[in-house]
C-alpha positions in Angstrom: -55.1 161.5 56.1 -56.1 163.8 53.3 -54.0 165.7 50.8 -53.2 169.3 49.9 -53.6 170.2 46.3 -51.9 173.4 45.1 -54.0 174.4 42.1 -52.9 177.1 39.6 -55.7 179.2 38.1 -55.6 181.4 34.9 -53.7 184.7 35.0 -55.9 186.0 32.2 -57.9 183.8 29.8 -60.2 181.4 31.5 -59.5 178.8 28.8 -56.0 178.4 30.3 -57.6 176.4 33.1 -56.6 172.7 32.9 -59.1 169.8 32.9 -57.2 168.3 35.9 -57.5 171.5 37.9 -61.3 171.6 37.3 -61.5 167.9 38.3 -59.6 168.4 41.5 -61.5 171.5 42.6 -64.8 169.6 42.1 -63.6 166.7 44.1 -61.9 168.2 47.2 -63.7 168.8 50.5 -62.5 172.4 50.8 -61.1 175.1 48.6 -58.8 177.8 50.2 -59.1 181.0 48.2 -57.1 184.2 48.4 -60.2 186.2 47.7 -63.5 184.3 47.8 -65.2 187.0 45.6 -62.6 186.7 42.8 -62.4 182.9 43.0 -66.2 182.7 43.2 -66.4 184.1 39.6 -64.0 181.4 38.4 -65.7 178.6 40.2 -69.1 179.6 39.0 -67.8 179.7 35.4 -66.7 176.0 35.7 -69.8 175.0 37.8 -67.7 174.2 40.9 -69.8 174.4 44.0 -67.5 173.2 46.8 -67.1 175.1 50.0 -64.6 177.9 50.1 -62.6 179.4 53.0 -60.6 182.7 52.8 -56.9 182.1 53.1 -54.7 185.2 52.4 -51.5 186.9 53.6 -53.4 188.7 56.4 -54.9 185.6 58.0 -52.7 182.7 56.9 -50.7 182.6 60.1 -54.0 182.1 62.0 -55.6 179.6 59.6 -52.7 177.2 58.8 -52.9 175.1 61.9 -56.7 174.6 61.5 -56.3 173.6 57.9 -53.5 171.1 58.7 -55.8 169.6 61.4 -58.6 169.2 58.9 -56.3 167.5 56.4 -54.9 165.2 59.0 -58.5 164.3 59.8 -59.0 163.0 56.3 -60.2 166.0 54.3 -58.7 166.8 50.9 -58.0 170.5 50.5 -57.2 172.6 47.4 -55.3 175.9 47.6 -55.8 178.6 44.9 -54.8 182.2 44.6 -56.5 185.0 42.7 -54.4 184.1 39.6 -51.5 181.9 38.8 -49.7 179.4 41.0 -50.1 179.8 44.7 -47.0 180.5 46.8 -45.3 182.3 43.9 -45.5 185.9 45.2 -48.9 184.8 46.6 -50.0 183.1 49.9 -49.3 179.4 50.1 -45.8 178.8 51.3 -46.7 178.7 55.0 -49.4 176.1 54.5 -47.2 173.9 52.2 -44.4 174.0 54.7 -46.6 173.0 57.6 -48.1 170.2 55.5 -44.7 168.9 54.7 -43.6 169.1 58.3 -46.7 167.1 59.3 -46.1 164.3 56.7 -49.1 165.4 54.6 -48.8 164.7 50.9 -48.7 167.9 48.8 -49.4 167.8 45.1 -48.8 170.9 43.0 -50.6 170.8 39.7 -48.8 172.2 36.6 -50.4 175.3 35.3 -50.4 179.0 34.8 -47.8 181.4 36.3 -47.1 184.9 35.0 -43.4 184.9 34.7 -42.8 181.9 32.4 -44.6 183.3 29.3 -43.1 186.7 30.0 -39.6 185.2 30.2 -40.0 183.1 27.1 -41.5 185.9 25.0 -38.9 188.4 26.1 -36.2 187.2 23.8 -33.6 187.4 26.6 -31.5 184.4 27.7 -33.6 182.0 29.7 -31.4 179.0 30.2 -30.5 180.5 33.6 -32.5 183.1 35.4 -33.3 184.4 38.9 -36.8 185.2 40.1 -37.0 188.3 42.4 -40.7 188.8 42.6 -41.8 192.1 44.1 -39.0 194.3 45.3 -39.3 195.8 48.8 -41.2 199.0 48.5 -39.1 200.9 51.0 -36.8 199.2 53.5 -34.3 197.0 51.8 -35.0 198.1 48.3 -31.7 199.8 47.7 -29.8 197.0 49.3 -31.5 194.4 47.0 -30.8 196.4 43.9 -27.2 196.9 44.9 -26.8 193.2 45.4 -28.2 192.5 41.9 -25.8 194.9 40.1 -23.3 192.1 39.3 -26.0 189.4 38.6 -25.3 187.8 35.2 -28.5 185.8 34.9 -31.7 187.2 33.5 -33.7 188.7 36.3 -37.5 188.6 36.8 -39.6 191.1 38.7 -43.3 191.6 39.4 -44.4 195.2 39.6 -47.5 197.3 40.0 -48.5 199.6 37.1 -48.5 202.5 39.6 -44.8 202.0 40.4 -43.5 200.8 37.0 -42.1 204.2 35.8 -40.3 204.8 39.2 -38.9 201.2 39.2 -37.6 201.5 35.6 -35.9 204.8 36.6 -34.2 203.1 39.5 -33.1 200.3 37.3 -31.3 202.8 35.1 -29.5 204.2 38.2 -28.3 200.7 39.2 -28.0 198.8 35.9 -27.4 201.5 33.3 -29.7 203.0 30.6 -28.5 200.6 27.9 -29.5 197.4 29.8 -32.0 195.3 27.8 -35.4 194.8 29.3 -38.8 193.5 28.4 -41.9 194.6 30.2 -44.9 192.3 29.7 -48.4 193.3 30.9 -51.8 191.7 30.8 -50.5 188.3 30.1 -53.1 186.0 28.5 -55.6 188.8 28.3 -57.0 190.7 25.3 -54.6 193.6 25.6 -51.5 191.6 26.3 -48.4 193.6 25.4 -44.6 193.2 25.5 -42.4 196.3 25.3 -38.8 195.5 24.6 -35.7 197.6 24.3 -33.2 199.4 26.5 -34.2 200.6 29.9 -34.1 204.1 28.6 -36.4 203.3 25.6 -38.9 201.3 27.7 -39.0 204.0 30.4 -39.8 206.6 27.7 -42.6 204.4 26.3 -44.3 204.1 29.6 -43.7 207.7 30.6 -45.7 208.7 27.5 -48.2 205.8 27.7 -49.6 205.1 31.2 -49.1 201.4 32.1 -52.1 199.3 33.1 -52.7 195.8 34.3 -50.5 193.1 35.9 -46.8 193.6 35.0 -43.7 191.3 34.7 -40.3 192.9 34.1 -37.6 190.7 32.5 -34.2 192.4 32.9 -31.0 191.2 31.2 -28.2 190.2 33.4 -24.8 191.9 33.5 -22.7 191.0 30.6 -20.1 188.4 31.8 -17.4 189.9 29.5 -17.9 193.3 31.0 -17.8 191.9 34.5 -14.5 190.0 33.7 -12.9 193.2 32.2 -13.9 195.1 35.3 -12.2 192.6 37.6 -9.0 192.7 35.4 -8.9 196.5 35.7 -9.0 196.2 39.4 
């Protein structure tokens, strides 16, 4: 029986690729890529010529069983996404789950993921945090935000630059204009930027300056003292 390797790829700078990741990708029988065109550029840069198969959110339900069969037949398979660690707001969970259910060894290599550097660089408490990924665009969005109003841990969100201003405005409605936030964009790229301050201040910044690139929002949790006082008042 073969193995499944979950291989992180750079979120920006190609030099963030690890030696081990390159070695694994050169040695496996098959590479599953979220977008073969995007991954093709990466593989060409590191002179990796192994076969690729498209594996993304629109076809993963159809491809999982075939991939599991190939691994059980002795092939070693690597899973990569367009950037970062697969299965973190990217395809991969379904395949990992099926491999585990079938007794297949799964090895996830350490490597790049966007939210960790954004969290560390934010200056907000990071000993405890909750990762929310992308909020629902429509159905369930208000419910999710309502449920997070009393969250005391630092919260992490992914967002599109096209929805950032709208999202920051909603955050003000649910969390208050004075809540501290850090918006990090273009992590590990030439134009990497972290904008820190209150929600009102950061919203004003991106209202005046159009946001571009991949975005991670680090939002402070509700102050525990304030939460305690509110309970005592009730």
